Each structure stands twice: as structure tokens, then as C-alpha cells.
C-alpha positions in Angstrom: -37.3 -65.2 5.4 -38.0 -62.7 2.6 -41.1 -61.6 4.6 -39.0 -60.7 7.6 -36.6 -58.6 5.4 -39.4 -56.7 3.7 -41.2 -56.2 7.1 -38.1 -54.3 8.3 -37.8 -52.0 5.2 -37.4 -48.8 7.4 -34.2 -50.3 8.9 -32.8 -51.1 5.5 -33.5 -47.5 4.4 -31.8 -46.3 7.7 -28.7 -48.5 7.1 -28.5 -47.3 3.4 -28.8 -43.6 4.3 -26.3 -44.0 7.2 -23.8 -45.6 4.7 -24.3 -42.9 2.1 -23.9 -40.1 4.6 -20.8 -41.9 6.1 -19.2 -42.4 2.7 -19.7 -38.8 1.8 -18.2 -37.5 5.0 -15.1 -39.9 4.8 -14.4 -40.0 1.0 -15.3 -36.5 -0.4 -12.6 -33.8 -0.3 -15.1 -31.0 -0.8 -16.2 -29.5 2.5 -19.7 -28.8 1.4 -20.2 -32.3 0.4 -19.0 -33.4 3.8 -21.6 -31.1 5.5 -24.3 -32.7 3.1 -23.0 -36.2 4.1 -23.3 -35.3 7.7 -26.8 -34.1 7.2 -27.7 -37.4 5.4 -26.2 -39.3 8.3 -28.2 -37.3 10.9 -31.4 -38.0 8.9 -30.7 -41.8 9.1 -30.3 -41.5 12.9 -33.6 -39.5 13.0 -35.3 -42.3 11.1 -33.8 -45.0 13.3 -35.2 -43.4 16.5 -38.5 -42.9 15.1 -38.6 -46.4 13.9 -38.0 -47.8 17.3 -40.5 -45.7 18.9 -43.5 -47.3 17.2 -45.0 -50.4 19.1 -47.0 -52.9 17.1 -50.6 -52.3 18.2 -49.6 -49.3 20.2 -51.7 -46.0 20.3 -50.8 -42.4 21.1 -49.9 -42.0 24.8 -53.2 -40.5 25.9 -55.4 -42.0 28.5 -58.1 -43.8 26.7 -60.3 -46.8 27.7 -59.4 -48.9 24.4 -55.7 -48.3 24.7 -53.9 -51.5 25.8 -50.4 -50.5 24.8 -48.8 -47.1 24.2 -46.1 -45.9 21.7 -43.1 -44.5 23.4 -43.1 -40.7 23.1 -39.7 -40.1 24.3 -37.8 -40.7 20.9 -40.0 -38.2 19.1 -39.1 -35.5 21.8 -35.5 -36.3 21.3 -35.6 -36.1 17.7 -37.2 -32.6 17.9 -34.2 -31.6 19.9 -31.8 -33.4 17.6 -33.2 -31.6 14.6 -32.7 -28.3 16.3 -29.0 -29.4 17.0 -28.6 -30.6 13.5 -29.7 -27.2 12.0 -27.5 -25.3 14.3 -24.4 -27.5 13.6 -25.0 -27.2 9.8 -25.2 -23.4 10.2 -21.9 -23.3 12.2 -20.1 -25.6 9.8 -21.2 -23.5 6.7 -19.9 -20.4 8.5 -16.7 -22.1 9.1 -16.3 -23.1 5.6 -16.9 -19.5 4.5 -14.1 -18.4 6.7 -12.0 -21.2 5.4 -12.7 -20.1 1.8 -11.7 -16.5 2.6 -8.5 -17.7 4.2 -7.4 -20.3 1.5 -9.4 -19.5 -1.5 -10.7 -23.1 -1.8 -12.9 -25.6 0.1 -11.2 -28.8 -1.1 -9.7 -30.5 1.9 -6.6 -31.9 0.2 -5.6 -28.4 -1.2 -6.0 -26.9 2.2 -3.8 -29.5 3.8 -1.2 -29.1 1.0 -1.1 -25.4 1.7 -0.5 -26.0 5.4 2.7 -28.1 4.7 
């Protein structure tokens, strides 16, 4: 049983990173910390997709006489696109946080909500 758990260490890392990112997004009142949590969460999803792409005994998807089984290249392509989207999302979120700071003078979510009452 312990060998099975240790053999899937990348999934345990994925779950741990995802929970850390989710906690930061939900529990932290600071908007910058929420963005950092979102980035950690996205990194966990990237790790998950790359982990499921690897096939035991698989090779690169190149025509080769010794290749019996190939790794799936699609998750890697999707992750490249997701990384671009992640960077863009972070940039837009940081730009919005700058606008929020200029309007309210703070980036603490609870203080902003209190000002809007």
C-alpha cells in the first residue's frame, strides 16, 4: 500500500498545491495574496495535466521502429496555451488591483466591502 502511495507522489504534490492555492484564494483578504493563490492553483492544474500525459513505457510521439506505445502530446499543447492564459489573467488582475487601490486606497477586500456599505 505504501508503495502505491509513494508511486503517485506527483498527484499528492498536485493535491497539496491545489489546496494551498484554493485556501489562499478563499481565506486571504489581501487581493495580491488572492492572485498568488490563483497562480498556485493554476500551477497545480498544469502539473496534473502533465502527469496524466505520461504513459508508462511510452516514448515521444515520433515515428520510430522501436516505439510500441506513445505518450499523449495533447496535454502538453494545452498546457502551453494555459500558461499564456494564466500570465494574461494575472496581468489583468494586477491592473485591476492597481485601479482598485487608486479608487479605495487599500487592497484589503474586507475594507473595500465596508466602504461600499
